[in-house]
TIFI-946781 format. One record per residue (C-alpha): x, y, z. Coordinates in pm, whole numbers, padded with zeros to 5 digits, always signed. Example, Ala and Ser with C-alpha at 12.3 -4.5 7.8 and 13.67 -1.06 7.14 Angstrom:
BEGIN
+01230-00450+00780+01367-00106+00714
This chain:
BEGIN
+10513+20360+08348+10339+20020+08338+10123+19956+08038+09951+19628+08132+09937+19351+08390+10070+19108+08129+10379+19318+08066+10459+19328+08435+10411+18949+08462+10642+18890+08168+10909+19106+08327+10896+18904+08647+10877+18572+08470+11203+18650+08289+11388+18642+08620+11327+18271+08693+11644+18074+08761+11694+17699+08790+11699+17547+09139+12065+17436+09110+12175+17791+09037+12457+17649+08825+12770+17866+08781+12625+18122+09025+12713+18205+09384+12513+18038+09663+12565+18144+10025+12659+17830+10217+12692+17907+10591+12425+17967+10853+12550+18318+10932+12852+18496+10787+13007+18787+10600+12959+18839+10225+13328+18909+10156+13455+18570+10288+13518+18326+09999+13464+18022+10219+13108+18132+10293+13010+18061+09932+12941+17716+09793+13156+17790+09490+13448+17909+09708+13472+18259+09562+13320+18598+09652+13054+18708+09400+13141+18964+09135+12930+19188+08912+12904+18893+08670+12739+18653+08918+12382+18580+09020+12371+18554+09398+12130+18340+09607+12082+18348+09982+11835+18087+10106+11800+17766+10310+11748+17971+10625+12101+18120+10589+12192+18478+10679+12454+18682+10487+12600+19005+10626+12768+19307+10465+12986+19538+10676+13224+19821+10581+13324+19703+10234+13194+19703+09877+12993+19411+09743+12875+19331+09390+12627+19104+09213+12465+19078+08873+12138+18944+09025+12056+18907+09395+11792+18666+09529+11723+18673+09901+11492+18377+09978+11444+18263+09620+11325+17902+09668+11326+17876+10047+11409+18126+10323+11699+18372+10319+11828+18674+10510+12062+18962+10424+12180+19214+10687+12381+19520+10577+12514+19762+10837+12768+19948+10622+12932+19943+10284+12788+19965+09935+12613+19679+09759+12577+19724+09381+12342+19491+09188+12368+19524+08810+12024+19386+08725+11766+19294+08990+11746+19266+09367+11467+19023+09457+11352+18960+09814+11128+18650+09829+11106+18488+09490+10996+18175+09318+10768+17966+09544+10519+18005+09823+10768+17825+10053+11022+18100+09993+11055+18409+10208+11316+18681+10217+11426+18952+10457+11678+19221+10361+11776+19477+10626+11993+19784+10561+12094+19983+10870+12380+20193+11004+12554+20344+10702+12473+20073+10453+12391+20162+10090+12229+19980+09800+12233+20055+09428+12026+19821+09214+11880+19837+08869+11543+19683+08975+11385+19585+09303+11126+19308+09368+10984+19224+09710+10740+18930+09748+10701+18820+09386+10566+18470+09456+10679+18426+09816+10468+18530+10112+10587+18736+10409+10891+18885+10236+11020+19221+10346+11293+19478+10319+11379+19721+10603+11584+20032+10537+11701+20233+10841+12041+20349+10719+12142+20711+10751+12273+20683+10397+12083+20613+10078+11934+20351+09852+11890+20390+09476+11682+20188+09232+11785+20286+08880+11464+20168+08710+11151+20021+08877+11058+19885+09219+10784+19622+09267+10649+19530+09611+10395+19246+09635+10355+19024+09329+10122+18732+09376+10200+18731+09749+10273+18983+10024+10570+19215+10006+10664+19482+10261+10913+19767+10243+10974+19969+10561+11187+20283+10572+11295+20429+10905+11568+20667+10796+11775+20805+10509+11676+20858+10148+11536+20610+09897+11537+20699+09530+11341+20513+09260+11439+20644+08919+11131+20519+08736+10812+20358+08874+10707+20214+09208+10434+19951+09203+10262+19788+09501+10032+19485+09452+10118+19376+09099+09922+19055+09034+09582+18918+09127+09581+18835+09496+09906+19015+09561+09959+19253+09848+10219+19528+09850+10300+19765+10134+10539+20059+10154+10575+20187+10509+10760+20520+10530+10816+20585+10901+11104+20831+10879+11316+20975+10598+11248+21048+10233+11126+20832+09945+11154+20985+09596+10986+20834+09289+11092+20998+08964+10805+20874+08750+10479+20713+08865+10373+20509+09164+10096+20245+09162+09932+20160+09493+09733+19852+09393+09798+19772+09028+09608+19449+08960+09228+19426+08987+09222+19196+09293+09551+19299+09450+09565+19517+09759+09825+19774+09847+09906+20036+10106+10135+20335+10114+10184+20455+10472+10359+20786+10530+10414+20857+10900+10461+21193+11070+10837+21207+11009+10824+21075+10655+10818+21257+10320+10712+21082+10003+10797+21271+09684+10664+21191+09338+10757+21349+09008+10476+21185+08812+10140+21057+08937+10059+20839+09234+09780+20603+09128+09578+20455+09415+09375+20150+09315+09222+20047+08988+08874+20052+08841+08641+19756+08889+08806+19645+09211+08646+19337+09365+08793+19339+09716+08695+19563+10010+09018+19760+10002+09223+19760+09683+09444+20065+09723+09507+20292+10019+09730+20583+10109+09756+20650+10482+09931+20981+10526+10010+21151+10853+10333+21292+10719+10405+21471+10394+10339+21376+10031+10501+21612+09783+10445+21652+09413+10785+21746+09271+10620+21832+08939+10342+22092+08919+10138+21843+08714+10175+21561+08969+09861+21404+09116+09750+21144+09362+09488+20968+09149+09246+20754+09349+09075+20515+09110+08769+20312+09190+08524+20326+09477+08720+20070+09682+09032+20282+09713+09097+20565+09953+09331+20827+10092+09326+20875+10469+09512+21072+10727+09546+21440+10809+09902+21476+10684+10020+21736+10438+09920+21680+10075+10159+21910+09892+10020+21758+09576+09686+21758+09401+09461+21468+09500+09220+21337+09240+08939+21082+09284+08793+20899+08984+08480+20688+08967+08459+20323+08865+08394+20410+08502+08691+20493+08284+08682+20871+08286+08594+21032+07954+08442+20718+07806+08113+20705+07994+07848+20961+08074+07837+20820+08428+08199+20891+08517+08296+21152+08771+08623+21280+08915+08701+21514+09205+09035+21686+09249+09179+21884+09540+09455+22134+09475+09774+22081+09670+09765+22179+10036+09383+22189+10042+09305+21832+10144+09343+21795+10518+09160+21473+10586+09002+21223+10354+08866+20875+10321+08701+20654+10063+08513+20815+09777+08204+20674+09607+08030+20812+09299+07680+20670+09317+07434+20708+09033+07134+20929+09109+07089+21217+09350+07082+21107+09712+06888+21228+10014+07182+21446+10117+07005+21767+10021+06685+21666+10199+06468+21862+09956+06268+21633+09731+06135+21917+09515+06481+22058+09453+06626+21717+09371+06336+21629+09144+06359+21958+08955+06731+21918+08911+06700+21556+08807+06440+21647+08548+06687+21898+08405+06981+21658+08401+07145+21491+08109+07092+21112+08110+07319+20927+08349+07490+21234+08492+07320+21275+08829+07560+21140+09088+07623+21158+09460+07976+21235+09571+07994+21035+09891+08278+21052+10144+08344+20834+10447+08399+20465+10514+08167+20310+10765+08346+19972+10763+08685+20119+10849+08831+20219+11183+08992+20505+10994+08655+20647+10894+08640+21027+10908+08484+21263+10657+08734+21496+10502+08733+21864+10584+08872+22113+10333+08983+22468+10404+09025+22671+10090+09208+23003+10081+09149+23124+09726+08925+23031+09432+09235+22906+09250+09250+22621+09503+08886+22526+09490+08803+22161+09457+08772+22060+09094+08486+21831+08996+08483+21665+08655+08212+21460+08496+08134+21339+08148+07824+21325+07934+07725+21211+07590+07730+21515+07357+07438+21365+07166+07223+21411+07476+07233+21790+07451+06902+21906+07309+06862+22202+07077+06661+22511+07161+06464+22665+06877+06687+22877+06656+07017+22759+06810+07226+22499+06621+07304+22187+06822+07675+22239+06760+07658+22568+06946+07501+22409+07253+07703+22093+07294+07981+22255+07493+07755+22471+07708+07636+22217+07962+07662+22303+08332+07773+22100+08629+07562+22189+08934+07584+22085+09298+07300+22060+09549+07308+22042+09926+07616+22263+09944+07791+22317+10278+08053+22574+10377+08309+22575+10656+08533+22839+10810+08904+22773+10871+08829+22672+11230+08584+22407+11113+08271+22606+11200+07989+22545+10954+07897+22867+10780+07597+22745+10585+07397+22432+10530+07104+22529+10315+06884+22237+10224+06862+22184+09851+07090+22475+09766+07212+22481+09406+07558+22600+09308+07726+22619+08969+08052+22429+08943+08122+22467+08572+08449+22633+08475+08509+22474+08133+08364+22216+07897+08523+21990+07639+08250+21954+07380+08432+21685+07182+08475+21441+07470+08172+21540+07675+08378+21636+07980+08261+21906+08221+08514+22067+08454+08402+22269+08751+08527+22413+09077+08369+22434+09420+08493+22537+09763+08352+22221+09917+08206+21877+09852+08156+21780+10215+07968+21463+10298+07734+21337+10029+07716+21622+09778+07480+21572+09487+07587+21682+09141+07411+21687+08809+07475+21814+08457+07224+22050+08298+07233+22023+07922+06883+22030+07779+06830+22372+07626+06473+22494+07669+06279+22748+07468+06308+23038+07707+06008+23244+07815+06027+23594+07951+05883+23677+08289+05665+23943+08119+05449+23797+07837+05466+24127+07648+05834+24069+07575+05764+23713+07466+05521+23859+07213+05795+24082+07075+06064+23810+07079+05867+23525+06928+05609+23664+06688+05568+23927+06422+05910+24078+06356+06092+23860+06615+06255+24155+06785+06555+24070+07004+06781+24375+06983+06995+24236+06702+07271+24474+06602+07208+24720+06886+07488+24805+07131+07390+24899+07487+07632+25076+07720+07623+25030+08096+07762+25274+08350+07767+25216+08726+08025+25160+09001+08084+24788+08938+08117+24566+08633+07898+24272+08537+08038+23922+08540+08056+23873+08164+08124+23501+08219+07773+23457+08357+07584+23214+08134+07328+23468+08018+07594+23669+07832+07708+23382+07610+07656+23425+07238+07440+23126+07153+07458+23210+06782+07821+23092+06786+08008+22786+06905+08169+23005+07172+08187+23369+07268+08009+23631+07478+07797+23938+07398+07931+24151+07681+08260+24331+07735+08431+24578+07968+08607+24902+07887+08799+25153+08094+08974+25100+08425+08944+24751+08571+08698+24726+08859+08547+24457+09077+08285+24227+08935+07962+24335+09094+07640+24142+09162+07424+24453+09109+07583+24529+08772+07543+24165+08667+07174+24167+08757+07113+24493+08568+07301+24371+08261+07111+24042+08256+06777+24224+08247+06890+24411+07935+07069+24148+07724+07052+23814+07908+06976+23487+07734+07030+23142+07884+06840+22830+07769+07026+22630+08038+06938+22864+08325+06800+22733+08654+06560+22951+08853+06615+22962+09228+06477+23138+09534+06661+23361+09783+06822+23053+09941+06955+22927+09609+06703+22642+09596+06521+22549+09275+06181+22719+09276+05862+22522+09236+05727+22494+08885+05431+22709+08989+05669+23000+09053+05890+22938+08754+05889+23120+08423+05948+22918+08111+05802+22664+07874+05537+22433+08016+05699+22131+08174+06028+22314+08234+05917+22628+08411+06212+22641+08647+06458+22663+08360+06560+22914+08099+06613+23288+08124+06580+23576+07877+06627+23949+07912+06450+24226+07722+06694+24248+07428+06868+23908+07425+07048+23960+07095+07193+24301+07176+07555+24339+07282+07671+24509+07597+07967+24735+07676+08016+24813+08047+08229+25072+08221+08276+25135+08591+08231+25491+08713+08563+25643+08811+08491+26013+08859+08267+26243+09060+07951+26415+08943+08146+26723+08839+08335+26541+08567+08229+26446+08216+08490+26171+08171+08270+25867+08241+07982+25994+08033+08205+26079+07737+08382+25742+07758+08069+25526+07755+07897+25747+07498+08180+25699+07249+08239+25331+07327+08221+25051+07072+08166+24679+07111+08415+24409+07008+08302+24446+06646+08355+24822+06655+07983+24897+06652+07905+25218+06843+07697+25234+07158+07343+25350+07084+07176+25319+07425+07324+25378+07771+07171+25255+08093+07283+25403+08423+07138+25222+08724+07334+25434+08968+07346+25785+09101+07531+26015+09337+07437+26079+09697+07188+26358+09746+07073+26551+10050+06716+26669+10084+06645+26936+09976+06967+27128+09917+07121+26876+09680+06824+26806+09454+06948+26771+09097+06890+27060+08859+07097+26961+08558+07388+27184+08654+07653+26919+08727+07909+26840+08460+07785+26483+08467+07432+26589+08373+07545+26840+08113+07767+26573+07955+07468+26340+07930+07262+26607+07753+07550+26690+07517+07612+26326+07421+07245+26247+07365+07238+26513+07094+07587+26479+06945+07592+26096+06940+07217+26043+06880+07226+25848+07204+06935+25716+07411+07029+25761+07777+06818+25575+08036+06862+25679+08399+06736+25521+08723+06550+25780+08929+06685+25665+09266+06544+25484+09569+06509+25772+09812+06130+25805+09822+06126+25729+10194+06392+25980+10291+06294+26257+10528+06106+26516+10330+06010+26260+10066+05869+26122+09856+05871+26427+09627+06194+26600+09538+06402+26290+09612+06565+26235+09273+06930+26132+09259+07190+26306+09046+07221+26272+08744+06842+26249+08705+06845+26624+08649+06970+26582+08292+06710+26707+08044+06758+26472+07749+06771+26139+07933+06480+25906+08011+06438+25891+08390+06267+25576+08516+06069+25511+08834+05983+25177+08992+05652+24988+09009+05562+24645+09145+05325+24405+08972+05115+24147+09150+05024+23784+09110+04692+23622+09036+04590+23657+09401+04641+24031+09387+04942+24045+09617+05145+24353+09526+05524+24329+09532+05488+23955+09505+05818+23774+09451+05672+23593+09150+05443+23844+08973+05220+23727+08690+05013+24035+08599+05202+24302+08408+04945+24560+08304+04891+24907+08449+04580+24795+08637+04806+24573+08852+05092+24819+08895+05169+24990+09225+05437+25252+09273+05717+25127+09496+05727+25349+09802+06105+25380+09780+06095+25503+09419+06229+25859+09397+05998+26125+09253+06009+26477+09111+06063+26757+09119+06414+26874+09052+06544+27182+09226+06441+27388+08923+06085+27255+08918+06090+26979+08654+05909+26655+08719+06182+26434+08563+06010+26101+08610+05955+26022+08244+05815+25671+08273+05787+25385+08524+05857+25014+08475+05889+24692+08668+06163+24727+08928+06039+24475+09184+06092+24099+09155+06252+24115+08813+06382+23773+08715+06755+23836+08678+07099+23689+08733+07120+23549+09086+07426+23590+09306+07536+23441+09633+07610+23766+09809+07624+23929+10147+07634+24290+10260+07987+24330+10130+07927+24193+09781+07986+23836+09671+07983+23596+09963+08344+23477+10001+08213+23131+10085+08082+23104+09730+08232+23361+09495+08085+23484+09169+08145+23161+08975+07910+22967+09205+07617+23179+09084+07665+23148+08710+07360+23003+08539+07126+23073+08833+06839+23326+08809+06597+23459+09065+06337+23724+09137+06495+23756+09480+06825+23865+09630+07029+23642+09855+07166+23863+10131+07201+23592+10397+07106+23232+10459+06816+23349+10676+06684+23624+10452+06309+23638+10411+06141+23569+10080+06123+23911+09920+06172+24032+09568+06463+24241+09455+06360+24604+09431+06492+24928+09291+06477+25175+09006+06807+25009+08914+06604+24723+08768+06325+24934+08618+06576+25134+08412+06729+24837+08222+06377+24718+08138+06322+25050+07959+06672+25045+07805+06609+24697+07666+06278+24812+07520+06457+25104+07357+06695+24852+07198+06398+24668+07047+06271+25001+06914+06607+25081+06757+06611+24739+06593+06260+24808+06460+06375+25140+06316+06670+24980+06140+06556+24637+06033+06178+24662+06004+06118+25025+05905+06454+25116+05753+06369+25463+05875+06657+25657+06037+06441+25917+06218+06271+25633+06408+06586+25577+06613+06636+25940+06707+06660+25977+07088+06370+26222+07113+06151+25997+06895+06226+25695+07116+06149+25898+07428+05833+26050+07284+05694+25717+07165+05771+25549+07498+05583+25822+07685+05285+25841+07453+05236+25464+07454+05278+25435+07832+04969+25311+08018+04808+25524+08285+04732+25369+08623+04404+25428+08798+04567+25685+09030+04768+25866+08762+04751+26243+08807+04964+26538+08704+05225+26665+08948+05150+26552+09300+04788+26487+09216+04654+26791+09398+04369+26990+09243+04605+27276+09172+04853+27051+08995+04583+26874+08798+04464+27199+08642+04808+27351+08598+04893+27346+08226+05261+27401+08308+05291+27055+08470+05301+26800+08187+05353+26473+08379+05294+26296+08706+05580+26349+08951+05531+25984+09054+05453+25792+08734+05579+26025+08464+05381+25949+08150+05275+25610+08289+05372+25244+08297+05595+25110+08021+05399+24928+07749+05662+24753+07535+05419+24616+07275+05239+24950+07253+05568+25134+07204+05671+24907+06917+05327+24931+06759+05330+25310+06774+05683+25336+06636+05589+25110+06344+05323+25356+06232+05606+25554+06080+05600+25910+05952+05267+26031+05806+05277+26142+05445+05051+26438+05523+05047+26598+05867+04732+26786+05766+04538+26464+05722+04629+26220+06000+04396+25923+06036+04582+25687+06269+04827+25669+06557+05173+25791+06471+05469+26019+06530+05664+26287+06352+06022+26412+06372+06150+26731+06219+06467+26936+06211+06287+27252+06091+06033+27381+06335+05831+27664+06181+05815+27979+06385+05618+28183+06132+05276+28038+06050+05088+27712+06035+04874+27839+05753+04570+27784+05975+04326+28047+06099+04249+28015+06468+04163+28199+06786+04470+28357+06943+04546+28380+07311+04406+28735+07330+04071+28615+07190+04123+28761+06844+04121+28557+06527+04443+28535+06328+04695+28304+06167+04831+28047+06409+05210+28035+06432+05408+27715+06459+05336+27370+06315+04991+27217+06272+04900+26848+06282+04537+26777+06191+04388+26456+06330+04092+26381+06107+03752+26235+06195+03828+26154+06557+03540+25956+06707+03355+26108+07003+03497+26031+07348+03815+25879+07205+04101+25892+07454+04417+26060+07332+04779+26057+07447+05029+26297+07290+05390+26384+07376+05621+26653+07240+05997+26620+07305+06293+26843+07214+06647+26890+07336+06829+27098+07588+07152+27200+07415+07500+27180+07569+07806+27276+07365+08155+27124+07362+08259+27341+07655+07969+27194+07857+07788+27527+07855+07410+27495+07848+07206+27721+07620+06880+27874+07730+06597+27624+07705+06360+27671+07414+05998+27720+07509+05780+27506+07284+05413+27453+07362+05160+27189+07265+04791+27276+07234+04478+27111+07090+04206+27289+06889+03864+27189+06755+03710+27349+06446+03388+27551+06497+03104+27597+06250+03281+27893+06091+03600+27698+06023+03787+27866+06307+04015+27650+06521+03905+27703+06881+04136+27598+07174+03996+27302+07366+03981+27377+07736+04230+27178+07941+04437+27072+07640+04734+27304+07668+05077+27191+07788+05299+27495+07822+05569+27410+08076+05848+27667+08061+06104+27454+08248+06066+27111+08089+06182+27010+07742+05867+26806+07687+05492+26858+07680+05234+26588+07738+04857+26571+07694+04630+26285+07795+04262+26230+07859+04042+25928+07916+03743+26093+07743+03794+26393+07518+03590+26706+07577+03458+26732+07222+03194+26562+07013+03414+26425+06740+03552+26550+06413+03892+26703+06334+04146+26805+06598+04440+27035+06534+04754+26977+06741+04962+27294+06742+05338+27294+06818+05455+27651+06867+05688+27875+07060+05603+28206+07226+05963+28308+07164+06194+28308+06867+06423+28005+06866+06771+28127+06976+06994+28209+06682+07268+27981+06812+07039+27682+06792+06872+27741+06458+06559+27542+06384+06477+27320+06680+06466+26943+06641+06160+26790+06802+05952+26473+06803+05575+26454+06838+05379+26131+06887+05010+26058+06936+04796+25756+07015+04418+25702+07025+04242+25432+07220+03889+25361+07336+04011+25189+07654+03958+25375+07981+04295+25251+08106+04518+25145+07816+04645+24790+07853+04967+24654+07699+04942+24445+07389+04582+24528+07294+04677+24637+06943+04789+24396+06678+05146+24415+06558+05101+24619+06242+05336+24602+05947+05284+24960+05834+05608+25139+05746+05553+25510+05695+05771+25712+05458+05976+26011+05559+05829+26303+05369+05808+26680+05397+05490+26807+05561+05219+26947+05343+05009+27239+05456+04652+27303+05371+04623+27589+05126
């Protein structure tokens, strides 16, 4: 391989021979045979020891005999010709055609069955119009290097046979030189590298015609950087160029060089910008895998995004996010050439996608708060705008103005090199590198409050399991572990399954975190800043899920609803550090048929959920389903396994924007007053009469991982990698899809699961209180703290349901709308030291329910006065008209054989103390469902005048002997608000102590 222009010049200069050619052999007749002694000035035929010169307009010929020379000069000082029709000519050192002066010119023709073996070959070193034609059916071998075009023009034409160059081929070797290699027919093989245009102002062409094959074992370099002439290096291929080595490349260097022709490129083709790649943050390179480039022309890498995308807002937003000097336009085509034609690439598999490389200055990467700069430097992203897609027949599949696509596949942090892949860089495709990490802001301000103030809750140390038919793309940017130089916080277990856009979106809502994220609309265009979520000045960038520091373990469902295998597998899973799963989210369900297939908790799937919640102290969050519009709906449209007793079943609400537009694609109001149930959200009851909507949460227009997808999954024109680092409140189902937010209980459920992860972190890190992470405590606190909407009503909302004490919750809203700040605040109240003297919001958890006596005298159900059985909780000095929410939760028990025990009946009732010290039941404050394993009480204005309230937890039946003392959780919350709003209470630092209850004497 050449190392410098000077080295090549020195090699040529060493060949100079005096004009007299003393003691050498000089051809001395106008036209004659080589093997005739009288045709040589010296009177003898040359041997392998002689330097041979043919000039003065003379023509030497070689026929069917062997000929030898040490050095051969054809047209060294003047003009010379050599014609070989047969035989073998062997030159020990160098064959030079056209040599020392501009007056010299040489022509060497090999035809018939002639053969040449030479150590080196030079054509047109200093002489103009020198050429060599090879049309023999035999072969020609150069044992080291071949140089065509030195300071003048040199031409090699091959019309047949095989030419072998054992080291390098170089065309256009010195300033002003011009080298051409014209392969019309036959095979040329270069065993190392080829240089098509070596010197800065030289020009060179490699032409491979239809019947020609050019093979290279190393790299074929076309042009040089900083070229000053219109065309410095060109490959014109209508035949076949083959890379004999898997690492071989055609490397097109500089904006003045090009590759043209629709021949076969059985070799990777790489274009590099005018800057030396890797040493400048403005450099860019594009590479096509072998057999993917079908037609090409000149490549330009222009600084700054061009008008190709046609969307000023998208380009501006992307430019504002770019690292300095990295926004470039990849421009194809050559208006000043008759060969001009944009390339068209047809790509079969992602492995053959076009590779785009660019470089940046690692010092330009900015640090997000709490993330070391060293961890961010290698996490930049290469993005493309104005993407276009073509089918194999050339039909354009998509041309979305301003569309953004991720190209990044790897990053070299040390050199500042970004490597990416794309199916297409047609026309003028804009690229830019995102590398400024922003302080991410959640779509819902309540989660920002929890993430960034008080206890800085992010789900640290909590493992969330995910179970649904597909698997999330764990390589999506939001699953990176930004606390480390590299690594991800998500993993897969179980049988391999397809990467799924739905699973990726769900997972991102739970644990996503991406300070480099770009927010897009349903067309993949950057959203306006007004619709973006994030820090001021960068509102289109950055993404965070509910529990961004939690880890995720995902498993694809593999069995039917009458198997426990999937549930058992995810419930016993561990993350990569062997930490056990604590929370499971299932944003999937099995088909149901109204009404015969309503869930009732009888499937093995549902029984396995209930068993694992208890045995593994597991919080299971379940999407309710999206069948509210089915015939016979909306009630009784739950999907299996929503019939499980111990899970948290989640319905779907939409929030609106400042203008009051419900289901808006960019909601801004996230309180219960602005929540509307999504009409598709499934609702209770189950077949056995349980409501089973436990809580509702945002499931419309959740900002989440965006995917280029169609009805069949990932759009094959893009693939999953094209979406990485993009986030949207909308789903891209087609290039003409209307602007509408994503919707489904699938997205409400992970919002609740992520909140549960924050609660578990609070229990462990803030409270250091193990009962606070018990599944029934988490569920109870979530329900008690939930905010009621203006249309909240028990059951279906009918008068009969409203007054029915055996219906604890709304069949539509459950206990209400998720209030993440309220749930954390309530959990942080901890366990009261004395349940007989409760003065604030709180909760209690016990493993020993009393079934004998509370020690309190009260009015019994038959009207008599006696000792109240069960447990008593006395809420002291409650102010008049204070609203109260209270939830009691216990378990349905399933043994190791998946047999369900009879459900315990535990009631919740409120009492007020009369003037005689007798606890009187308060009308309307009894929850005595006999089918649910929860009770719930709520009022906007209590029906008493203030003072003490006794909450009684009791059972009309003895707890079954097989169960022993029932485990239950009770939580309560007071507020003076008519409709509780999220975040109204301060984050309190109270940590209650776990203590045995005291009874009043």
